[in-house]
C-alpha positions in Angstrom: 0.5 17.9 -22.0 2.6 20.9 -21.3 2.1 24.7 -20.8 -1.4 25.9 -21.3 -2.8 22.4 -21.2 -1.4 21.7 -17.7 -4.6 23.0 -16.1 -6.6 20.3 -17.8 -4.5 17.8 -15.8 -4.8 19.4 -12.3 -5.5 16.5 -9.9 -9.1 15.9 -9.1 -10.2 13.9 -6.0 -13.7 12.6 -5.4 -14.6 12.1 -1.8 -17.3 9.5 -1.0 -18.0 9.2 2.8 -20.1 6.7 4.6 -23.3 8.7 5.3 -22.8 8.9 9.0 -21.7 11.8 11.3 -18.2 10.5 12.0 -17.0 9.6 8.5 -18.6 12.8 7.0 -16.8 15.0 9.6 -13.4 13.4 9.0 -13.7 13.5 5.2 -14.8 17.1 5.2 -11.7 18.0 7.2 -9.4 16.1 4.9 -11.2 17.6 1.9 -10.5 21.1 3.2 -6.9 20.2 3.8 -6.6 19.1 0.2 -8.1 22.3 -1.0 -5.2 24.1 0.6 -2.8 22.0 -1.5 -2.0 24.0 -4.7 -3.8 22.8 -7.8 -6.0 20.0 -6.3 -9.7 20.0 -7.3 -12.1 18.3 -4.8 -15.6 17.0 -5.3 -17.4 15.9 -2.2 -20.2 13.4 -2.9 -22.8 13.4 -0.1 -26.0 11.5 0.0 -29.1 13.7 -0.4 -30.2 13.1 3.2 -26.8 13.9 4.8 -26.3 17.0 2.7 -29.7 18.4 3.8 -28.7 17.9 7.4 -25.3 19.6 6.9 -26.9 22.6 5.3 -29.4 22.8 8.1 -26.9 22.8 11.0 -23.6 24.1 9.6 -22.0 26.8 7.6 -20.4 24.4 5.1 -21.6 26.2 2.0 -20.2 29.6 3.0 -17.1 28.0 4.5 -16.2 26.0 1.3 -17.1 28.9 -1.0 -13.6 30.3 -0.3 -12.2 27.4 -2.3 -12.8 27.7 -6.0 -11.6 24.2 -6.6 -14.2 22.6 -4.3 -17.7 21.6 -5.0 -20.5 19.5 -3.4 -22.5 16.9 -5.3 -25.2 14.6 -3.9 -26.4 11.1 -4.6 -29.2 8.8 -3.4 -28.5 6.4 -0.6 -31.3 4.2 -1.9 -33.6 4.6 1.1 -37.0 6.2 1.1 -37.2 9.8 2.4 -39.1 8.8 5.6 -36.5 6.2 6.7 -35.1 6.9 10.1 -31.5 5.9 9.1 -30.7 4.8 12.6 -27.8 2.4 13.5 -30.3 -0.4 13.7 -31.0 0.0 10.1 -27.4 -0.1 9.0 -27.7 -3.4 7.1 -30.7 -1.9 5.2 -28.7 1.2 4.4 -25.7 -0.8 3.0 -27.9 -3.1 0.9 -29.7 0.0 -0.5 -26.4 1.6 -1.4 -25.2 -1.5 -3.1 -28.4 -1.7 -5.2 -29.0 2.0 -5.9 -25.9 4.1 -5.1 -23.3 1.8 -6.7 -24.5 2.3 -10.4 -25.0 6.0 -9.7 -21.4 6.2 -8.4 -20.2 4.5 -11.6 -22.0 7.2 -13.6 -20.3 9.9 -11.5 -16.8 8.4 -12.1 -17.5 8.0 -15.8 -18.6 11.6 -16.2 -16.1 13.3 -13.9 -13.0 11.1 -14.5 -11.3 12.0 -11.2 -7.6 11.4 -10.7 -8.4 9.5 -7.5 -11.3 8.6 -5.2 -11.2 8.6 -1.4 -14.0 6.4 0.0 -14.9 5.0 3.4 -13.3 1.6 4.0 -16.6 -0.1 4.6 -18.0 0.7 1.2 -16.7 -2.3 -0.5 -18.4 -1.7 -3.8 -16.5 1.6 -4.2 -13.3 -0.3 -5.1 -15.1 -2.4 -7.8 -16.6 0.7 -9.3 -13.3 2.6 -9.2 -11.3 -0.2 -10.8 -13.9 -0.6 -13.5 -13.5 3.1 -14.3 -9.7 3.0 -14.0 -9.7 5.4 -11.1 -7.2 4.7 -8.2 -9.1 4.3 -4.9 -7.7 5.3 -1.5 -9.8 4.0 1.4 -10.2 6.2 4.3 -11.0 3.9 7.2 -12.5 6.1 9.9 -12.5 3.3 12.5 -9.6 2.7 14.8 -6.4 1.0 13.4 -6.5 -1.5 16.3 -10.0 -2.6 15.2 -9.1 -2.6 11.5 -6.2 -4.9 12.3 -8.6 -7.4 13.9 -10.8 -7.2 10.8 -7.8 -7.9 8.6 -7.1 -10.9 10.8 -10.6 -12.4 10.6 -9.6 -15.0 8.0 -6.8 -16.0 10.3 -9.2 -16.2 13.3 -11.6 -18.4 11.3 -8.8 -20.7 10.1 -7.5 -21.0 13.7 -11.0 -21.9 14.9 -11.2 -18.8 17.1 -14.3 -17.6 15.3 -17.1 -18.3 15.8 -16.6 -18.6 19.6 -16.8 -22.0 21.2 -18.3 -21.8 24.7 -19.3 -18.8 26.7 -16.0 -17.7 28.2 -15.6 -14.1 27.0 -12.4 -13.7 28.9 -10.6 -16.4 26.9 -7.5 -15.0 25.1 -7.4 -14.4 21.4 -4.1 -15.6 20.0 -4.4 -15.1 16.2 -4.2 -11.4 16.0 -0.4 -10.7 15.8 0.8 -8.1 18.2 -2.4 -8.2 20.3 -2.2 -11.8 21.6 -0.9 -10.8 25.0 -3.9 -8.9 26.1 -6.8 -9.3 23.7 -9.8 -11.3 25.0 -13.0 -12.5 23.2 -14.9 -9.6 24.8 -12.5 -7.1 23.3 -13.3 -8.1 19.7 -16.1 -6.2 17.9 -19.5 -7.1 19.4 -20.6 -8.9 16.2 -17.9 -11.5 16.8 -20.2 -13.0 19.4 -22.5 -14.2 16.7 -22.7 -18.0 16.5 -22.7 -18.0 12.7 -20.1 -16.8 10.3 -22.9 -15.7 8.0 -23.7 -12.8 10.3 -24.0 -9.7 8.3 -21.4 -7.6 10.2 -18.9 -10.5 10.1 -19.4 -10.7 6.3 -18.9 -7.0 6.0 -15.7 -7.1 7.9 -14.4 -10.1 5.8 -15.2 -8.1 2.7 -13.3 -5.1 4.1 -10.3 -7.4 4.8 -10.4 -8.5 1.2 -10.8 -5.1 -0.3 -8.2 -3.0 1.5 -5.1 -4.8 0.2 -6.6 -4.2 -3.3 -6.8 -0.5 -2.9 -4.1 1.9 -4.0 -3.8 3.2 -0.5 -5.3 3.6 3.0 -5.8 6.7 5.1 -6.1 6.3 8.9 -7.0 8.9 11.5 -4.2 8.2 13.9 -0.5 9.0 14.4 2.6 7.0 14.3 3.5 7.5 17.9 0.2 6.2 19.1 -0.3 3.2 16.8 3.2 2.5 15.4 3.1 -1.3 15.9 -0.4 -1.7 14.5 0.4 0.5 11.5 3.4 -1.8 10.8 1.0 -4.8 10.7 -1.5 -3.0 8.5 1.2 -1.9 6.1 2.0 -5.5 5.5 -1.4 -5.6 3.8 -1.5 -2.1 2.4 2.0 -0.5 2.1 0.6 2.9 1.1 -0.9 3.6 4.5 -1.1 7.2 5.6 -1.5 8.0 9.3 -2.7 11.6 9.3 -4.3 12.0 12.8 -5.5 13.4 15.0 -7.2 14.9 12.0 -8.9 17.7 13.9 -5.5 18.7 15.3 -3.9 18.6 11.9 -6.8 20.6 10.5 -6.3 23.2 13.2 -2.5 23.3 12.6 -2.8 23.8 8.9 -5.8 26.2 8.8 -5.2 28.0 12.1 -8.9 28.8 12.3 -9.8 32.1 14.0 -13.3 30.8 14.7 -14.9 27.5 15.3 -16.3 25.4 12.4 -18.7 22.5 12.7 -19.6 19.6 10.4 -22.3 18.4 12.8 -25.5 16.8 11.7 -27.2 18.1 14.9 -27.7 21.6 16.2 -25.0 22.3 18.8 -26.0 23.7 22.2 -23.1 26.1 23.0 -24.7 27.1 26.3 -22.8 24.3 28.0 -19.5 26.2 27.4 -20.7 29.0 29.6 -21.7 26.5 32.3 -18.2 24.9 32.1 -16.6 28.3 32.5 -18.1 28.4 36.0 -16.7 25.1 37.1 -13.3 24.4 38.8 -10.4 23.0 36.7 -10.6 19.2 36.0 -13.8 18.9 38.1 -16.3 17.9 35.4 -16.9 14.5 33.8 -18.2 14.8 30.2 -20.6 12.1 29.0 -21.5 11.3 25.4 -22.2 8.2 23.5 -21.6 9.8 20.1 -23.8 10.1 17.0 -25.0 6.6 16.5 -25.0 4.6 19.8 -28.1 4.1 21.9 -29.0 3.0 25.4 -32.0 1.6 27.1 -33.9 3.4 29.8 -32.5 1.0 32.4 -28.9 1.8 31.2 -29.6 5.5 31.3 -30.8 5.3 34.9 -27.9 3.1 36.1 -25.4 5.5 34.6 -27.3 8.5 35.9 -27.3 7.2 39.4 -23.7 6.2 39.2 -22.7 9.8 38.1 -24.8 11.3 40.9 -23.3 9.0 43.5 -19.8 9.7 42.4 -20.1 13.2 43.7 -18.6 14.7 40.5 -20.1 17.5 38.4 -21.1 16.3 35.0 -21.9 17.5 31.5 -24.1 15.0 29.7 -25.0 14.9 26.0 -28.3 13.2 25.5 -28.7 13.1 21.7 -32.3 13.1 20.4 -33.1 9.4 19.6 -30.3 8.0 21.8 -32.8 6.4 24.2 -34.4 3.2 22.9 -37.6 3.6 24.8 -39.6 6.8 25.2 -37.9 9.1 27.8 -41.4 10.1 28.9 -41.6 6.7 30.5 -38.7 7.5 32.8 -39.4 7.4 36.5 -37.0 10.0 38.0 -36.9 10.7 41.7 -37.1 14.3 42.9 -33.7 13.8 44.6 -32.1 12.7 41.3 -33.5 15.7 39.6 -32.3 18.1 42.3 -28.8 16.7 42.4 -28.6 16.9 38.6 -29.8 20.5 38.8 -27.0 21.3 41.3 -24.1 19.4 39.7 -25.2 18.5 36.2 -25.9 20.0 32.8 -27.7 18.1 30.1 -27.7 19.1 26.4 -29.0 17.5 23.2 -25.7 18.0 21.4 -22.4 19.7 22.2 -19.4 21.1 20.4 -17.3 18.2 21.5 -13.9 19.3 20.5 -14.3 22.6 22.4 -15.8 20.8 25.4 -12.8 18.4 25.7 -10.4 21.3 25.3 -12.1 23.1 28.2 -10.0 23.3 31.4 -12.9 22.3 33.5 -13.1 18.8 32.0 -11.4 16.1 34.1 -12.6 12.9 32.4 -14.7 11.7 29.5 -17.3 8.8 29.9 -17.4 7.7 26.2 -18.8 5.0 24.0 -15.2 4.8 22.7 -16.0 5.8 19.2 -12.7 6.5 17.4 -13.2 10.2 16.7 -14.2 10.8 20.3 -11.3 8.8 21.6 -8.8 10.7 19.4 -10.3 14.0 20.4 -9.9 13.0 24.1 -6.3 11.9 23.5 -5.4 15.2 21.8 -6.7 17.1 24.8 -5.1 14.9 27.4 -8.4 13.9 28.9 -8.6 10.5 30.7 -11.5 8.2 29.8 -14.1 5.9 31.2 -15.0 3.6 28.4 -18.4 2.1 27.9 -18.2 0.7 24.3 -21.3 -0.1 22.4 -20.5 -1.8 19.0 -18.1 -2.1 16.0 -14.6 -1.0 16.8 -15.4 0.4 20.2 -14.8 -2.8 22.2 -11.2 -3.0 20.8 -10.6 0.7 21.4 -11.6 0.5 25.1 -9.2 -2.3 25.7 -6.4 -0.3 24.1 -7.3 2.7 26.3 -7.1 0.7 29.5 -4.4 -1.9 28.8 -2.1 -0.4 26.1 -2.2 3.4 26.3 -3.1 3.4 30.1 -5.4 6.4 29.6 -8.4 5.3 31.6 -10.7 2.4 32.6 -12.8 0.0 30.6 -16.3 -0.9 31.9 -17.5 -2.8 28.8 -20.3 -5.3 29.2 -21.5 -3.7 32.4 -24.0 -1.0 33.1 -24.5 -0.8 36.9 -24.7 2.2 39.1 -22.1 0.9 41.6 -19.6 0.1 38.9 -20.2 3.4 37.2 -19.6 5.3 40.4 -16.4 3.3 41.2 -14.9 3.7 37.7 -15.7 7.5 37.7 -14.0 7.8 41.1 -11.0 5.7 39.9 -10.4 8.0 36.9 -11.1 11.3 38.7 -9.7 10.5 42.2 -8.0 7.2 43.0 -5.8 6.9 39.9 -6.2 10.5 38.8 -2.4 11.3 38.8 -1.5 8.1 36.9 -4.0 8.8 34.2 -3.4 12.5 34.0 0.4 11.8 33.5 -0.2 9.2 30.7 -2.8 11.5 29.1 -0.5 14.5 29.2 2.3 12.6 27.6 0.1 11.3 24.8 -1.4 14.8 24.3 2.1 16.1 23.7 2.9 13.4 21.2 -0.4 13.9 19.4 0.1 17.7 19.1 3.7 17.2 17.9 2.6 14.7 15.2 0.2 17.4 13.8 2.8 20.2 13.8 5.0 21.0 10.9 7.7 18.4 10.7 5.6 15.9 12.8 4.7 12.4 11.5 1.1 13.2 10.6 2.0 16.5 9.0 4.6 14.7 6.8 2.3 11.9 6.0 -0.4 14.3 4.7 2.3 15.8 2.5 3.1 12.3 1.2 -0.6 11.6 0.5 -0.9 14.9 -1.5 2.2 14.0 -3.5 0.9 10.5 -4.1 -2.3 12.0 -5.5 -0.3 14.4 -7.7 1.8 11.6 -9.0 -1.3 9.6 -9.9 -2.4 12.6 -12.0 0.8 12.4 -14.0 0.1 8.7 -14.6 -3.4 9.6 -16.0 -1.9 11.7 -18.8 -2.3 10.5 -22.4 0.0 7.6 -23.3 2.2 7.4 -26.4 3.3 4.1 -27.9 6.9 3.4 -28.8 8.5 0.7 -31.0 5.2 -1.3 -31.2 5.5 -2.5 -27.7 2.7 -0.3 -26.6 0.5 -1.6 -29.3 1.0 -5.2 -28.1 0.2 -4.2 -24.5 -2.9 -2.3 -25.5 -4.0 -5.2 -27.6 -3.5 -7.6 -24.7 -5.5 -5.2 -22.4 -8.4 -5.1 -24.9 -8.4 -8.8 -26.1 -6.4 -10.9 -23.7 -7.8 -9.5 -20.5 -11.4 -10.7 -20.9 -10.2 -14.0 -22.2 -8.0 -14.4 -19.1 -11.1 -13.6 -17.0 -12.9 -16.5 -18.7 -9.9 -18.8 -18.0 -9.9 -17.9 -14.3 -13.7 -18.3 -14.1 -13.6 -21.8 -15.7 -10.5 -23.1 -14.0 -10.8 -21.5 -10.5 -7.1 -21.8 -9.6 -5.8 -21.4 -6.1 -3.5 -18.7 -7.3 -2.1 -17.1 -10.4 1.5 -16.2 -11.1 1.8 -13.5 -13.8 4.5 -11.2 -15.2 4.8 -8.0 -13.2 4.3 -5.8 -16.3 0.7 -7.2 -16.8 -1.2 -4.7 -14.8 -4.5 -6.0 -16.0 -3.7 -9.5 -14.6 -4.2 -8.2 -11.1 -7.6 -6.6 -11.8 -8.8 -9.8 -13.5 -7.5 -12.0 -10.7 -9.1 -9.9 -8.0 -12.4 -9.8 -9.8 -12.3 -13.6 -9.9 -11.2 -13.8 -6.2 -7.9 -15.4 -7.1 -4.7 -14.4 -5.2 -2.1 -13.1 -7.7 1.6 -13.3 -7.2 3.7 -11.2 -9.6 6.9 -12.7 -11.0 9.1 -9.8 -12.0 11.8 -11.1 -14.4 13.6 -7.7 -14.4 16.3 -7.0 -11.9 15.4 -6.0 -8.3 17.7 -2.9 -8.6 15.7 -1.7 -11.6 12.4 -2.7 -10.0 13.3 -0.6 -7.0 13.9 2.4 -9.3 10.4 1.8 -10.9 8.8 1.8 -7.5 10.6 5.1 -6.8 9.5 6.8 -10.0 6.6 8.6 -8.2 9.2 9.9 -5.7 11.5 11.0 -8.5 8.7 12.9 -10.1 7.7 14.5 -6.8 11.3 15.5 -6.1 11.6 17.1 -9.6 14.3 14.6 -10.7 12.0 13.4 -13.5 11.9 14.6 -16.2 15.5 15.6 -16.4 16.3 19.3 -16.4 19.4 20.0 -18.6 21.7 17.6 -20.4 24.0 16.4 -17.6 23.6 12.7 -17.6 26.2 12.3 -14.8 24.1 14.3 -12.3 23.4 12.3 -9.2 20.0 10.8 -8.5 19.2 11.2 -4.8 15.5 10.1 -4.5 16.1 6.3 -4.8 16.8 5.2 -1.2 19.9 3.0 -0.9 21.2 4.0 -4.4 21.8 7.7 -3.8 25.6 7.4 -3.3 26.3 6.1 -6.9 23.3 6.4 -9.1 23.5 8.9 -12.0 20.8 9.9 -14.5 22.5 7.8 -17.1 22.0 4.7 -14.9 18.2 5.0 -14.8 16.3 3.1 -17.4 16.7 4.7 -20.8 13.0 5.8 -21.0 13.7 8.2 -18.1 15.5 10.4 -20.6 12.2 11.2 -22.2 11.4 14.9 -22.0 7.7 14.2 -21.3 6.2 12.2 -18.5 3.5 10.9 -20.9 6.1 8.6 -22.4 4.6 5.2 -22.7 7.3 3.3 -20.9 7.3 5.8 -18.0 3.6 5.3 -17.7 4.0 1.6 -17.7 6.5 1.8 -14.9 4.2 4.0 -12.9 1.4 1.5 -13.3 3.7 -1.3 -12.3 4.7 0.7 -9.1 1.0 1.0 -8.3 0.0 -2.6 -8.9 2.8 -4.5 -7.1 1.9 -3.4 -3.6 -1.7 -4.6 -4.3 -0.6 -8.2 -5.2 -0.6 -11.1 -2.8 3.1 -11.6 -3.3 6.2 -11.0 -5.6 8.7 -13.5 -7.0 12.2 -12.2 -7.9 15.0 -14.1 -9.7 17.8 -13.1 -7.4 19.3 -14.2 -4.1 19.5 -12.6 -0.7 23.3 -12.4 -0.6 23.4 -10.5 -3.9 20.4 -8.1 -3.4 19.7 -8.0 0.3 19.5 -4.3 0.8 17.3 -3.8 -2.3 15.1 -6.7 -1.2 14.6 -5.0 2.1 13.4 -1.8 0.3 11.1 -3.8 -2.0 9.6 -5.7 0.9 8.4 -2.3 2.4 6.1 -2.2 -0.6 5.3 -6.0 -0.9 6.2 -8.0 2.2 5.6 -11.4 0.6 8.6 -11.1 -1.7 10.3 -14.4 -2.6 13.9 -14.3 -3.9 14.4 -17.6 -5.6 17.4 -17.1 -7.9 19.6 -17.8 -9.7 16.6 -19.7 -11.0 18.6 -21.8 -13.4 20.9 -22.8 -10.6 18.0 -23.7 -8.3 16.4 -25.6 -11.2 19.5 -27.7 -11.6 19.8 -28.3 -7.9 16.2 -29.5 -7.5 16.0 -31.5 -10.7 19.6 -32.6 -11.1 19.0 -32.9 -14.9 20.9 -35.7 -16.7 20.8 -34.0 -20.0 20.6 -30.4 -21.4 17.2 -28.7 -21.7 16.3 -25.6 -23.6 13.4 -23.2 -23.5 14.8 -21.1 -26.4 12.7 -19.5 -29.0 15.7 -19.8 -31.4 17.5 -22.8 -32.8 20.7 -23.2 -30.8 24.0 -23.7 -32.7 25.9 -26.2 -30.4 28.9 -26.3 -32.7 30.3 -23.4 -30.7 30.9 -25.7 -27.8 33.3 -27.8 -29.8 35.1 -24.7 -30.8 35.4 -23.6 -27.2 36.8 -27.0 -26.3 39.8 -26.2 -28.4 40.5 -22.8 -26.7 42.8 -22.3 -23.6 41.1 -21.7 -20.2 39.7 -18.1 -19.6 40.9 -17.0 -23.1 37.6 -16.3 -24.8 35.3 -13.3 -24.5 31.6 -14.2 -25.2 29.4 -11.6 -26.9 25.6 -11.6 -26.9 23.0 -8.8 -26.7 20.2 -11.2 -25.8 16.9 -12.0 -27.3 15.4 -8.5 -27.9 18.2 -5.8 -28.1 19.4 -4.6 -31.5 22.3 -2.6 -32.8 23.1 -0.5 -35.8 25.6 -1.4 -38.5 27.9 1.3 -37.2 27.7 -0.1 -33.7 28.4 -3.6 -35.0 31.5 -2.5 -36.8 32.9 -0.5 -33.8 32.5 -3.5 -31.5 33.9 -5.9 -34.1 37.0 -3.7 -34.6 37.4 -3.3 -30.9 37.2 -7.1 -30.4 39.7 -7.7 -33.2 42.1 -5.1 -31.8 42.0 -6.5 -28.3 43.8 -9.5 -29.4 41.4 -11.8 -27.5 39.6 -14.8 -29.0 35.8 -14.3 -29.1 32.6 -16.2 -29.5 29.9 -13.9 -30.9 26.1 -14.5 -31.0 24.6 -12.5 -33.8 20.9 -13.2 -33.5 18.8 -13.0 -36.7 17.2 -9.6 -36.7 19.6 -8.1 -34.2 21.0 -5.6 -36.8 18.8 -2.7 -37.6 20.0 -2.3 -41.2 20.7 -5.1 -43.7 23.9 -7.0 -43.0 24.4 -7.2 -46.7 25.3 -3.5 -46.7 28.3 -4.2 -44.4 31.7 -3.2 -45.8 34.1 -5.5 -44.1 37.8 -5.3 -44.7 39.7 -8.5 -45.7 41.9 -8.0 -42.6 38.9 -8.0 -40.3 37.5 -11.1 -41.9 40.9 -12.8 -41.6 41.3 -12.0 -37.9 37.7 -13.2 -37.2 38.5 -16.5 -39.0 41.6 -16.9 -36.9 40.3 -15.8 -33.5 36.6 -15.6 -33.7 33.5 -17.8 -34.0 30.1 -16.4 -34.9 26.7 -18.1 -34.4 23.1 -17.1 -34.8 22.1 -18.4 -31.3 24.0 -20.3 -28.6 23.2 -22.5 -25.5 24.2 -19.6 -23.2 24.2 -21.3 -19.9 26.5 -24.0 -21.2 28.7 -21.4 -22.9 29.1 -19.4 -19.7 29.9 -22.5 -17.8 32.7 -23.5 -20.2 36.2 -23.2 -18.8 37.4 -21.4 -21.9 35.2 -18.3 -21.2 37.1 -15.5 -19.5 34.6 -12.6 -19.9 31.1 -11.8 -21.2 30.3 -8.7 -23.3 26.6 -8.4 -22.5 23.6 -6.1 -23.0 23.1 -6.6 -19.2 19.8 -8.3 -19.5 18.9 -9.7 -16.0 18.9 -13.4 -17.0 22.2 -13.0 -18.8 23.7 -11.1 -15.8 22.6 -13.8 -13.3 23.8 -16.6 -15.5 27.2 -14.9 -15.7 27.3 -14.3 -11.9 26.4 -18.0 -11.3 29.4 -19.1 -13.4 31.8 -16.6 -12.0 32.4 -14.8 -15.3 33.4 -11.1 -15.3 31.4 -8.8 -17.5 31.8 -5.9 -20.0 28.4 -4.2 -19.9 26.9 -2.5 -23.0 23.3 -1.9 -21.8 20.5 -1.2 -24.3 17.1 -0.5 -22.6 14.7 -1.0 -19.6 16.5 -2.4 -16.6 19.9 -2.8 -18.3 21.3 0.6 -17.5 20.7 0.1 -13.8 22.2 -3.4 -13.8 25.4 -2.3 -15.6 25.9 0.3 -12.8 25.5 -2.4 -10.2 27.9 -4.7 -12.0 30.6 -2.1 -12.0 30.1 -0.1 -8.8 28.3 -2.3 -6.3 29.2 -5.9 -7.1 32.6 -5.1 -8.8 32.2 -7.8 -11.4 33.3 -5.9 -14.5 33.2 -2.6 -16.4 30.3 -0.5 -17.7 30.6 1.1 -21.1 27.1 2.4 -21.4 26.3 5.3 -23.8 29.5 4.5 -25.9 30.1 2.3 -28.9 33.6 3.1 -30.0 36.3 0.6 -31.2 39.0 2.2 -28.9 36.8 2.1 -25.8 35.7 -1.5 -26.6 39.3 -2.6 -27.0 40.3 -0.9 -23.7 37.4 -2.3 -21.7 37.9 -5.8 -23.0 41.6 -5.6 -22.1 40.8 -4.2 -18.6 38.5 -7.1 -17.8 40.6 -9.8 -19.3 44.1 -8.5 -18.6 44.7 -5.3 -16.6 42.1 -5.9 -13.8 41.6 -9.6 -14.5 42.7 -10.9 -11.0 40.4 -8.3 -9.2 37.4 -9.2 -11.2 38.0 -12.9 -11.1 38.3 -12.8 -7.3 35.0 -10.9 -7.0 33.3 -13.1 -9.5 34.5 -16.3 -7.8 33.2 -15.1 -4.4 29.8 -14.2 -5.9 29.6 -17.5 -7.8 30.1 -19.3 -4.5 27.3 -17.3 -2.8 25.0 -17.9 -5.8 25.6 -21.6 -5.7 25.1 -21.9 -1.9 21.8 -19.9 -2.1 20.5 -22.5 -4.6 21.6 -25.6 -2.6 19.5 -27.3 0.1 19.4 -25.0 3.2 20.4 -21.9 1.1 18.4 -18.7 1.0 16.8 -19.3 -2.4 16.1 -22.9 -1.7 14.3 -22.0 1.5 12.4 -19.1 -0.1 11.1 -21.5 -2.8 9.8 -23.7 0.0 8.2 -20.7 1.6 6.5 -19.8 -1.7 5.2 -23.4 -2.1 3.8 -23.4 1.5 2.2 -20.0 0.8 0.4 -21.4 -2.2 -0.6 -24.5 -0.3 -2.0 -22.4 2.6 -4.1 -20.4 0.1 -5.6 -23.6 -1.0 -6.3 -24.7 2.6 -7.9 -21.3 3.4 -10.0 -21.6 0.2 -11.2 -25.1 1.0 -11.9 -24.3 4.7 -14.0 -21.2 3.8 -15.8 -22.9 1.0 -16.7 -25.8 3.4 -17.8 -23.4 6.2 -20.1 -21.4 4.0 -21.4 -24.2 1.8 -24.2 -25.1 4.2 -25.8 -21.7 4.0 -25.0 -21.1 0.3 -23.0 -17.9 1.2 -19.6 -17.8 -0.2 -16.7 -15.9 1.4 -15.6 -14.9 -2.1 -18.9 -13.0 -2.4 -17.1 -10.2 -0.5 
C-alpha cells in the first residue's frame, strides 16, 4: 500500500516479558528505545500482578505518556491473587502461564496482528503461539550469553555423558561446551545441573530453550561485542540474527540522555543511601545486593555480615524484603555487630542500583552475579565479589574471575573468613589489578553504547530488521498462477505434510527452500529440517540481502536506470547492477508476490538445521562464506550430476525428465565436427514470444554456425502455427540446424560436437555446462537467472550475457563472439572450471567430502534422537516435549 495507506503498515511490536524484575526492566528500556525510532508502535504486555507493582513504585505511566505510539496492556499469569510469586514458586508460575496465559496471548496476537513479538527467551510457548499466528518472534534472553551458550550445549553435554554428573567432584572439567572447555568446571554450570535426573524441571526448561531459540526469527542479548565476542560467534551458529545491544542501561542513557533518573523497579527505592555515600571517601565502600529474586538463610546472612565487619570496609547493604528465608526477628545479633554496622554500614530495603554503582564512593560490589547487576557493574568499572545463587549466576561468576578478570568468585561457600578474605582481596590486595581491568572494560562498554559503537549499530540493525518484517506483512499479489499454487499448497499440502511427519517420524526432512511452511510443520513435529535450495548460491545470497536492499532504499528501484550499481549485497557490489537482480526486483511495489516469497525465504533459511546447495567450493567459495554467516550448516555438494556419476558409476543412461527425450539428436551430433554446434535450450519452465523466437532464429542462421535447438512443447506464448517463416530460413535450418521437443541435455553438453550453449541460465543448465567445459551465451528469463548470467560473464568469464535483449543482430554477434572471436579465451576458462568441477566430485574433493559430512550430520541426528528417547523413556517424559 502506498501514500495515505502507509500508516496502516507502520511496524507494531508486542513486548512480552517474563514477569520478574530483571526482564521487565530490560524490556521497558528497549521498548522506550523503539518508541524513539520513527514510526514504530509498541504494545507492552505485562501480567496484572507486575503492572500493579510498576504503577505503585514508578512513574511509567507519565513517562511513557510522551510516546503516542506506546501502550500498556495486561494479561493474567494464571496464579491466584494471593500467591507470593517468589523464586521458589517459579515452576508453578511457568506451568500456570502455559495453561492460562498461552491461550490469552494467542487471542492478543490474533486481535492485534503485530509486525513482530519480542518475548523472553524462557517463554517457550511464545514461539508456538507466534508461529501459529504468523508473527515473527524475536527472543530477548535477559540471562548472560555465557550461560545461554551452556543451555544451547545441553544436548551435547547429555550425548557426551557429562550430564547428569557422575560422582561428586564438582571441580571436574566440562569439555563439551566449545570455547569454554579450558576453564569451565561442573560447579560453574547452572546449579540445576547438579540434579541427578535429566527430568529435573529446570533442565527440561533449558533443553526447551535450546530447541526454541534456533527456530526464532532472531535473538536479542544484553551484552556487547567487545565483552562477549567469542560467545556471540558460537550463539550465532544457532541463531544468526543475534543482536548484542548492551549494556542496555548505558545504551538507553546514550540515546535518551535523560535529565532525571527513571526507575522500572518493582520495589520502593530508598534514595537516602546516596546521601550516605556522598559522605564516604572515594572507592571506600563495598556495595552488597543479591538482586530481586535470590534469597539467603539466616546463617548465610550472619556469615556474610561478620565477614563484612571483619574486613574493616564500609558497606552499603540492600536487604530486600523477603530475601531472608527465615524470619529476621529470629536473628541473634551481638551489640558489637550492631555498633560496627552503625559506624561503618548502611542498610536499605532497596536501592537505585545504577546510581549507586556509578557513585565515586563505591569500590567493589558483592553480588549474586545476576546478569543485569553484573553488566551494570562492568559499565561503571566496579570490581566484583561473586556469590552466585542460581540459574546463570554460576557461569557468570566464573567469567568474572577467570575470563574478564574483574573480581573474585566465592561460589559454594558462605563463611565469614572467606568473605573477609575475598573482600580484602578485591579492595586491597589485588585492588590495582582489578581496577585496571574494570577500567578498561568500562571504557569498552561505554564506547559500544555510543554512536558508532557496536551496540548502537546493532540496535539500528534490529530496528531495520523489524521495519523490513513490516514490509513482508503487506498484502500479497499473485502472478502467473505460481502464487495460486503456493497458496494452495500452504492451505492443503501443509496439514497433509504434518500428518506424514506425525505418522512416519523421520530423523530429518529435506525440503525445497521455497517451501516456508515445511519448516513450521517440521518444527511442530520436532523433526530437523534441511533446506535444499536448487537455485544458484549467488541468487540465494541476493534473496538473503533483500531486507538490506530495502533498508538501504535500493528496492524498489527509483528511476529507470537499470545499469545503476547495487551496493548492498556484500561481495557483489563491484559488478552487480539493477538489471542483474532477479526480474521481480523491477516491480514498483514491495507487495509483489515474488518479492514477498524471497523475503520469507530469507527469514526461514537461518531457522533451518542446515542448507544443501548444488555447487562446489571452488566455484562459489566467497558466496558460500556469506551464506554460512546465515546458515552455518551449509553443504555444497555439486555439480550434483557429476557427484552422482562418481558415486554410482552408472553403466547406462538414466533420466528424471518430465518430458519424452528425443535421442535422435545424438546421432545428428555424431555427424558434426568437434566444437562446431551451438546448443539452444530455455529449460523446463521459461517461455518466449513468437517475435523473440524469430529474432533468435534469424540470429542463429546469420551466425553461420550449426545449431541444435530444443523447442519444448508450450515454450512459445502464441501459437506456432501463426509463424511466418521464410523459405530461406527453413532451408538454412534444414542444412545447419536440428530441432527437437526435448533432449537428453547432460549427454548433449558432454558431446564433443558442442561448442557453445545458448541458455536461459537456469542453475541446473549452467552447472551442467560448467561441468562439461562448454562456454555460454546467456539469455536469462526470470528468478535467479539474471544473477547467474552476470556471474557467467563477469565473475567466471565463461561466456557472454545478452539479458534484456532479443535482437537478431545482437544474437548473431554474441554467438560469433563465443564461438569465434573470443573462443580461445572462453574455452580456456571453461576447461579450467571443468577440471575443478570434476575434482570436487571425485573422492577427496570438496563436494565428495561435503556429502559425507551431510550424511554424518543426518546419522548424528538419529543417534541423538535415539539416545534422548532412551534416556527419557523410563520416566515417560520425552525431550521432544520441549
